[in-house]
NUMAR-440386 format. One record per residue (C-alpha): x, y, z. Coordinates in pm, whole numbers, plus 50000, padded with zeros to 5 digits. Example, Ala and Ser with C-alpha at 12.3 -4.5 7.8 and 13.67 -1.06 7.14 Angstrom:
      px      py      pz
   51230   49550   50780
   51367   49894   50714
REM end
This chain:
      px      py      pz
   45993   48617   52463
   46005   48440   52130
   46095   48081   52106
   46302   48100   51777
   46501   48373   51614
   46472   48501   51256
   46813   48385   51137
   46896   48308   50772
   46891   47943   50660
   47230   47786   50684
   47349   48013   50968
   47647   47856   51148
   47621   47854   51524
   47908   47832   51775
   47787   47779   52138
   48073   47886   52370
   48019   47737   52724
   47757   47484   52607
   47631   47253   52882
   47435   46979   52689
   47261   46934   52358
   46939   47113   52446
   47013   47440   52258
   47141   47237   51964
   46817   47035   51955
   46594   47344   51959
   46800   47510   51679
   46797   47185   51468
   46416   47180   51505
   46405   47507   51313
   46642   47410   51051
   46966   47551   51206
   47173   47233   51220
   47521   47382   51155
   47598   47377   51526
   47919   47343   51732
   47906   47345   52112
   48226   47423   52290
   48223   47281   52647
   48457   47360   52939
   48688   47050   52941
   48594   46931   53289
   48220   46916   53186
   48263   46758   52850
   48191   46394   52927
   47870   46478   53123
   47760   46715   52840
   47803   46451   52578
   47613   46192   52787
   47326   46433   52808
   47326   46528   52441
   47226   46189   52298
   47263   46184   51916
   47410   46539   51923
   47703   46436   52133
   47940   46451   51834
   47858   46825   51814
   48007   46892   52151
   48387   46955   52175
   48616   47103   52431
   48701   47482   52437
   49028   47464   52240
   49187   47797   52333
   49097   48081   52573
   49060   48330   52285
   48842   48104   52068
   48568   48360   52035
   48803   48579   51829
   48960   48291   51648
   48683   48092   51487
   48466   48080   51183
   48097   48109   51245
   47794   48342   51180
   47635   48329   51533
   47834   48318   51846
   47636   48215   52165
   47794   48326   52490
   47691   48137   52797
   47698   48326   53140
   48037   48175   53229
   48194   48334   52915
   48002   48667   52914
   48328   48861   52974
   48403   48805   52608
   48154   49090   52555
   48402   49341   52670
   48612   49269   52353
   48323   49299   52106
   48547   49500   51888
   48754   49178   51819
   48446   48996   51694
   48438   49158   51341
   48412   48812   51179
   48061   48753   51327
   47712   48854   51205
   47525   48776   51521
   47587   48746   51892
   47357   48590   52149
   47412   48640   52521
   47266   48413   52785
   47034   48613   53017
   47180   48532   53351
   47153   48653   53707
   47425   48735   53966
   47765   48903   53906
   47818   48743   53558
   47467   48850   53441
   47519   49210   53563
   47861   49225   53404
   47719   49097   53070
   47453   49366   53076
   47715   49630   53140
   47929   49507   52855
   47625   49511   52622
   47548   49866   52712
   47906   49963   52614
   47875   49760   52288
   47542   49929   52208
   47686   50269   52284
   47965   50207   52052
   47737   50112   51776
   47851   49747   51771
   47536   49569   51889
   47182   49610   51750
   46925   49418   51953
   46693   49169   51767
   46502   49049   52074
   46506   48782   52342
   46466   48411   52259
   46444   48082   52441
   46656   47787   52331
   46702   47477   52539
   46493   47629   52816
   46725   47926   52854
   46675   48286   52753
   46922   48459   52515
   46944   48818   52404
   47018   48820   52029
   47224   49114   51864
   47320   49190   51511
   47678   49313   51459
   47805   49532   51179
   47870   49355   50847
   48156   49112   50905
   48494   49170   50750
   48589   48984   50438
   48778   48658   50412
   49134   48625   50517
   49417   48368   50461
   49349   48235   50815
   49028   48042   50842
   48891   47742   51047
   48732   47410   50998
   48510   47199   51222
   48643   46974   51497
   48336   46767   51431
   48505   46633   51117
   48857   46631   51247
   49145   46617   51012
   49041   46275   50868
   48698   46414   50778
   48856   46716   50613
   49086   46494   50410
   48792   46292   50296
   48589   46602   50186
   48889   46744   49996
   48939   46412   49814
   48577   46389   49714
   48587   46750   49579
   48897   46660   49358
   49078   46983   49452
   49441   47062   49376
   49609   47147   49701
   49898   47037   49934
   49935   47053   50305
   50279   47210   50317
   50456   47098   50634
   50434   46937   50978
   50201   46669   50837
   50391   46373   50963
   50160   46333   51261
   49835   46379   51072
   49545   46307   51118
   49647   46418   51470
   49688   46792   51495
   49871   46898   51811
   49719   47184   52022
   49837   47525   51892
   49921   47385   51551
   49748   47472   51220
   49743   47340   50866
   49926   47543   50603
   49758   47469   50272
   49871   47572   49925
   49589   47556   49670
   49540   47620   49297
   49389   47953   49207
   49086   47789   49052
   49011   47591   49363
   49049   47861   49630
   48685   47943   49661
   48585   47577   49663
   48837   47488   49927
   48725   47788   50145
   48367   47685   50094
   48437   47336   50231
   48639   47473   50529
   48374   47727   50623
   48059   47518   50557
   48041   47443   50929
   48142   47648   51237
   48508   47588   51281
   48786   47627   51545
   49069   47434   51385
   49302   47689   51203
   49404   47666   50842
   49618   47918   50663
   49524   47922   50296
   49757   48027   50019
   49679   48041   49651
   49943   47983   49379
   49940   48346   49253
   49864   48513   49592
   49495   48606   49519
   49325   48829   49762
   49258   48671   50107
   49491   48380   50019
   49817   48584   49990
   50121   48635   50205
   50190   49004   50274
   50011   49096   49955
   50210   48856   49732
   50223   48487   49642
   50348   48257   49921
   50595   48088   49688
   50703   48200   49335
   50398   48091   49130
   50591   47856   48899
   50731   47671   49197
   50400   47662   49372
   50247   47502   49053
   50523   47249   49064
   50449   47156   49429
   50079   47091   49334
   50163   46907   49015
   50399   46667   49205
   50198   46634   49530
   50162   46282   49678
   49904   46129   49904
   50005   46107   50269
   49876   45813   50476
   49632   46049   50643
   49468   46095   50315
   49591   46459   50261
   49786   46558   49958
   50141   46674   50059
   50451   46787   49865
   50679   46525   49707
   50992   46463   49927
   51213   46694   49721
   50952   46967   49718
   50896   46926   50093
   51268   46990   50153
   51273   47290   49930
   50935   47450   50041
   51029   47402   50409
   51370   47555   50359
   51212   47846   50172
   50970   47901   50451
   51250   47895   50715
   51476   48135   50533
   51241   48386   50361
   50924   48376   50583
   51067   48306   50925
   51422   48443   50927
   51562   48466   51279
   51240   48302   51412
   51342   47979   51239
   51621   47906   51481
   51869   47861   51189
   52205   48007   51305
   52352   48280   51086
   52714   48357   50996
   52665   48733   51042
   52306   48839   51097
   52294   48805   51476
   52130   48559   51718
   51811   48369   51645
   51505   48411   51856
   51504   48183   52155
   51280   47872   52165
   51143   47872   51804
   50808   47691   51760
   50972   47412   51553
   51321   47262   51520
   51384   47373   51161
   51762   47284   51158
   51690   46925   51263
   51403   46892   51021
   51598   47023   50726
   51882   46789   50809
   51642   46496   50807
   51472   46586   50490
   51810   46660   50316
   51956   46319   50416
   51641   46158   50262
   51724   46328   49932
   52097   46241   49950
   52180   46608   49998
   52449   46734   50231
   52298   47052   50382
   52457   47250   50667
   52150   47429   50806
   52301   47773   50857
   52083   48061   50730
   52310   48182   50450
   52409   47825   50345
   52036   47724   50316
   51983   48030   50100
   52278   47941   49874
   52143   47585   49846
   51799   47709   49740
   51965   47931   49480
   52143   47625   49339
   51810   47425   49290
   51616   47717   49156
   51414   47790   49474
   51561   48131   49561
   51292   48393   49526
   51334   48677   49262
   51496   48983   49414
   51167   49165   49374
   50994   48901   49598
   51290   48891   49841
   51272   49265   49887
   50899   49231   49971
   50952   48957   50217
   51219   49161   50393
   50942   49390   50525
   50845   49116   50762
   51184   48943   50786
   51469   49168   50867
   51721   48893   50803
   51599   48864   50440
   51750   49215   50385
   52087   49074   50463
   52058   48852   50157
   51992   49136   49925
   52297   49228   49709
   52427   49581   49755
   52285   49815   49485
   52562   50082   49510
   52672   49995   49149
   52317   50003   49015
   52278   50382   49043
   52351   50632   48776
   52515   50906   48984
   52239   51129   49117
   51991   50993   48854
   51774   50684   48882
   51619   50441   48640
   51259   50321   48675
   51056   50045   48498
   50682   50095   48452
   50471   49793   48368
   50139   49894   48194
   49859   49660   48274
   49622   49513   48016
   49305   49704   48121
   49483   50042   48102
   49547   50022   47725
   49184   49948   47669
   49101   50290   47825
   49393   50523   47728
   49660   50491   47455
   50011   50417   47548
   50121   50757   47435
   49914   50927   47694
   50072   50724   47973
   50419   50814   47844
   50316   51183   47826
   50243   51167   48192
   50577   51018   48258
   50741   51296   48051
   50556   51555   48253
   50709   51416   48576
   51058   51428   48427
   51096   51063   48319
   51320   51032   48011
   51200   50729   47829
   51478   50499   47704
   51268   50199   47600
   50893   50145   47547
   50778   49810   47412
   50469   49596   47395
   50536   49252   47554
   50502   48932   47367
   50334   48633   47534
   50664   48498   47675
   50773   48830   47829
   50411   48867   47973
   50437   48530   48142
   50788   48614   48284
   50668   48941   48418
   50344   48800   48561
   50509   48504   48749
   50848   48658   48851
   50747   49016   48942
   50516   49177   49193
   50532   48848   49402
   50332   48682   49126
   50019   48866   49242
   49842   49073   48973
   49504   49062   49145
   49281   49354   49218
   49439   49454   49542
   49234   49740   49710
   49057   49816   49378
   48714   49685   49260
   48882   49478   48974
   49227   49371   48853
   49408   49568   48586
   49526   49241   48440
   49879   49128   48355
   50147   49362   48233
   50136   49410   47850
   50373   49699   47796
   50707   49803   47958
   50847   50165   47981
   51204   50206   48101
   51303   50572   48188
   51572   50773   48359
   51478   51034   48617
   51749   51300   48676
   51611   51454   48995
   51472   51181   49232
   51277   51316   49517
   51324   51175   49871
   50998   51007   49964
   50809   51197   50232
   50734   51020   50568
   50388   50866   50499
   50500   50748   50150
   50818   50593   50295
   50606   50419   50559
   50374   50286   50293
   50643   50186   50039
   50968   50125   50250
   51180   50041   49942
   51075   50336   49731
   51364   50569   49653
   51197   50835   49426
   50868   50997   49523
   50818   51107   49162
   50761   50742   49070
   50456   50732   49295
   50337   51074   49184
   50356   50978   48823
   50161   50656   48888
   49899   50853   49076
   49863   51088   48780
   49811   50789   48542
   49556   50654   48782
   49369   50983   48779
   49384   50985   48394
   49233   50644   48376
   48970   50719   48631
   48836   50990   48417
   48720   50724   48172
   48622   50442   48418
   48319   50440   48654
   48408   50382   49016
   48278   50023   49045
   48509   49922   48754
   48833   50088   48855
   49171   49916   48870
   49538   49966   48925
   49665   50073   48587
   50038   50018   48617
   50314   49885   48843
   50664   50017   48879
   50998   49930   49031
   51085   50091   49359
   51445   50164   49301
   51720   50154   49040
   51837   49810   49157
   51494   49678   49128
   51453   49838   48784
   51751   49654   48650
   51606   49332   48796
   51274   49398   48623
   51442   49463   48289
   51651   49151   48323
   51338   48945   48374
   51118   49100   48107
   51369   49185   47828
   51706   49039   47921
   51841   49103   47565
   51791   49476   47612
   51983   49517   47948
   52319   49588   47793
   52190   49851   47543
   51964   50022   47795
   52231   50037   48064
   52479   50198   47814
   52228   50455   47699
   52123   50536   48060
   52480   50583   48166
   52555   50801   47873
   52247   51027   47936
   52315   51049   48310
   52675   51138   48247
   52555   51441   48037
   52343   51574   48315
   52609   51668   48576
   52743   51994   48711
   52944   52177   48438
   53306   52266   48488
   53366   52568   48705
   53049   52523   48915
   53056   52729   49229
   52730   52602   49374
   52420   52423   49244
   52097   52611   49289
   51865   52333   49193
   51821   51999   49017
   51482   51973   48868
   51279   51729   48653
   51398   51870   48334
   51702   52084   48403
   51971   52168   48658
   52074   52526   48759
   52426   52596   48863
   52626   52910   48940
   52940   52885   48725
   53261   53095   48722
   53278   53247   48380
   53545   53457   48205
   53366   53776   48310
   53242   53665   48658
   52967   53445   48785
   52686   53338   48560
   52391   53116   48606
   52389   52814   48374
   52078   52600   48310
   52155   52263   48160
   51867   52052   48027
   51833   51674   48029
   51842   51513   47683
   51469   51467   47616
   51364   51815   47729
   51516   52044   47466
   51176   52186   47373
   51190   52360   47710
   51543   52493   47630
   51410   52625   47293
   51142   52826   47478
   51400   52970   47712
   51627   53081   47422
   51328   53222   47235
   51222   53433   47524
   51582   53552   47591
   51659   53640   47232
   51324   53781   47116
   51213   53944   47438
   51545   54034   47610
   51560   54368   47436
   51187   54448   47459
   51096   54361   47814
   51323   54498   48084
   51258   54215   48329
   51390   53954   48081
   51762   53883   48142
   52015   53905   47859
   52148   53588   47716
   52522   53548   47799
   52594   53226   47605
   52430   52908   47493
   52513   52554   47388
   52335   52243   47259
   52168   52169   47587
   52234   52478   47800
   52231   52856   47826
   52377   53113   48067
   52246   53437   48210
   52382   53693   48449
   52383   53581   48821
   52153   53809   49013
   52154   53850   49394
   51795   53775   49488
   51639   53972   49778
   51279   53860   49756
   51313   53613   50037
   51413   53883   50291
   51156   54124   50139
   50861   53910   50261
   50682   54041   50568
   50615   53821   50875
   50279   53726   50721
   50453   53601   50406
   50334   53884   50189
   50565   54054   49935
   50583   54432   49923
   50296   54569   49718
   50525   54755   49490
   50701   54431   49401
   50365   54255   49349
   50253   54528   49117
   50575   54513   48926
   50533   54146   48876
   50180   54198   48738
   50317   54468   48499
   50579   54222   48364
   50304   53957   48304
   50086   54211   48136
   50365   54334   47918
   50428   53975   47805
   50059   53928   47752
   50031   54234   47528
   50307   54093   47311
   50100   53766   47271
   50284   53560   47527
   50170   53364   47838
   50416   53278   48115
   50226   52957   48195
   50437   52872   48501
   50415   53230   48642
   50445   53250   49015
   50640   53465   49263
   50914   53204   49285
   51005   53262   48920
   51106   53619   48987
   51421   53753   49144
   51473   54106   49279
   51826   54238   49248
   51919   54565   49422
   52119   54684   49123
   51923   54544   48837
   51568   54536   48960
   51301   54268   48899
   51381   53981   48666
   51196   53682   48533
   51413   53367   48540
   51207   53075   48412
   51059   53056   48056
   51033   52678   48019
   50656   52699   47978
   50637   53017   47781
   50335   52989   47542
   50289   53203   47222
   49927   53241   47120
   49862   53203   46746
   49539   53410   46777
   49443   53686   47028
   49524   53577   47387
   49246   53555   47641
   49180   53853   47876
   49477   53914   48099
   49282   53818   48413
   49214   53480   48252
   49571   53411   48141
   49707   53066   48227
   49988   53207   48442
   49732   53352   48679
   49444   53111   48685
   49576   52786   48529
   49486   52626   48195
   49149   52601   48038
   49031   52258   47913
   49127   52350   47560
   49483   52464   47630
   49730   52274   47417
   50065   52385   47557
   50291   52209   47815
   50166   52238   48167
   50377   52202   48487
   50299   51957   48757
   50095   52075   49057
   49797   52303   49138
   49801   52594   48905
   49513   52788   49051
   49554   53145   49168
   49508   53060   49534
   49783   52801   49529
   50039   53011   49339
   49973   53375   49413
   49735   53444   49694
   49955   53375   49993
   50227   53605   49852
   49993   53886   49741
   49711   53876   49992
   49488   53997   49713
   49188   53855   49535
   49258   53808   49160
   49038   54095   49040
   49196   54334   49289
   49542   54229   49195
   49473   54280   48823
   49250   54585   48819
   49246   54734   49169
   49381   55067   49259
   49671   55108   49507
   49420   55214   49775
   49190   54911   49700
   49492   54684   49717
   49613   54819   50051
   49260   54775   50196
   49243   54411   50062
   49572   54328   50210
   49470   54475   50548
   49155   54254   50537
   49385   53958   50452
   49607   54021   50746
   49314   54050   50983
   49170   53722   50841
   49520   53565   50878
   49513   53655   51244
   49158   53529   51296
   49008   53275   51055
   49249   53168   50768
   49436   52839   50802
   49742   52909   51022
   49575   53183   51218
   49612   53164   51603
   49245   53069   51660
   49264   52800   51391
   49592   52670   51537
   49435   52658   51894
   49126   52481   51742
   49352   52235   51551
   49552   52155   51868
   49231   52108   52064
   49097   51876   51798
   49433   51682   51796
   49417   51666   52179
   49066   51535   52173
   49160   51273   51902
   49450   51168   52113
   49244   51151   52431
   48985   50943   52250
   49251   50712   52107
   49409   50678   52456
   49072   50603   52614
   48983   50340   52351
   49334   50181   52376
   49319   50185   52759
   48964   50034   52747
   49065   49774   52496
   49373   49670   52701
   49151   49650   53014
   48869   49467   52828
   49104   49204   52696
   49254   49147   53035
   48900   49125   53178
   48792   48883   52908
   49104   48672   52955
   49052   48650   53332
   48702   48517   53261
   48834   48256   53018
   49097   48145   53265
   48827   48113   53537
   48612   47916   53297
   48891   47687   53196
   48957   47602   53557
REM end
């Protein structure tokens, strides 16, 4: 056994279950003097007597779960606390763990728990060492997780010592509430500290310079990473700055809010952070939670009286009061807060009058770093591709930037999950989308207020565009957007209030143009660029396609195809009528859906006819860029027809070989025409309907094609995704994952109960 471990200088040590100062003395002798010993309360007096000049380093165990709620690098577990080892997964904040080598039942249990931890890859042995005459097995843990808003300071200092250190450092901060009893901190209480952005790291450095067990929740003015509240600023940044600027010195030595700011910041916390957990009664939102941790109604009455304010502490009344004094959060922030406070949703105004019929409006805020990589025009081209009709696109002046940065996105424009921040917003794009997509399940879970999945998809495409030019270590979030029409109007009102009336009028005008035409029998689709309706005409039913205002170039292609190719290619329908933003064609009865086999394949004769149509267009110098089986209809009386020419491309020079046409394999890098959204590869668009490799589809004989489809059907039954064996294997993997999850959750539940029983035994 070695007498000393090879631990980095400055390692903080927390000794859980310490009995005297012997271990602290041995560690101090090798330069490890950042030590805190936690002693079972009944043994504290004796332990301090035996510790000599290290007595101030020994303190009582504060809570049973202190091992998971502390700040240290090395945690020493004495034999009486060895059951904590069962919950080693909860110790992700540690770098090292030392376990007393004991005998008896506790020693045997510790060894079993260590085996489990090592089997799970959580514990890497570094050797056995002797400190204070006792043997300890030392382990390295995986790299600790990063900082968080909750951190801890040392009970060796106490609150008075912390106040002195903060004063000496000259930091801008304020202890927000429940500071009247300081420097005494009641058991179970913590310090909620607001701190200037520039001082976050310094304050955290002071708090975490020693092993700590006294909790502090740290919130920066703008909600920087690891000092945020639900990913945003704790208070609107301008108000947070006001609190710091007007902070006063409390008798304990801490800086605290001025009396007026104390009232307002506590009321804000009660209404927007706590909600029904505050104990404030509500006029219509239901009962509060029983036994709240503080008496917020009484405290708000007391603070209000001190300011000469008559405040009836009902939930809605306090919200109204905060609005009257400028302390109500922007709706953007209130919507974010409602994710953790259901009552906050009750304060949001109804947005039924914000919508534009079936259309939605969106605001995109382009961040500073983005425009250093790609021009604004490219960003707006992406939005156009996803069906966003741009109403307004402006660079923001300094005042507008400041309004956006402080009032929107919770005031938090940090890096988030990216390596670096994209900076503040510098450009705003306001756009209408005529066919919003209902967010899919995982997207709704991630963004509960998002009403149009296309907003997310467009942002993701801009991100991919930027990432082509930025190495991975330097990537950032390129733009931010509103989640709904109501939020878009709020964004516009903050950033460009003078433009709200003009933009609203234009948005309503354009949305009113894009509605079902008179005589509509049924609507077939409402897409990014156009809507398709079956309309009763003078001579019977026709299909009318109406384009949204900015997408007339797609209408022009449709009309070109129908007028120039209608008499030359049999599959091109005749043009019945046309207007400034629409055209009409005959209404065909499509039978392709019923023609598909159980394997999803279209009849080979139909597939060959589709290829013949594309080849005929190709020979005339055209490429049906968006070609896919879904853009054909098969009418019993009129045969096969093509029904979508929005992306028809005319080659100026000789077209590429037919097998390499865009409609079959997707665009080459130099292709200059419009391209639809989505995967344009052959496998994605054609293979599952044809069952044929591309070369066999284009140049294969009928016999070769039948053989290829037979092979496809066999593979579909055996190895392709969706085949019975693959489905069985997928279910088996899912069952195994569920069994693993169940085993881990059951183990974790048992381990925590086991560890808790040990802590309770130790506490007694």
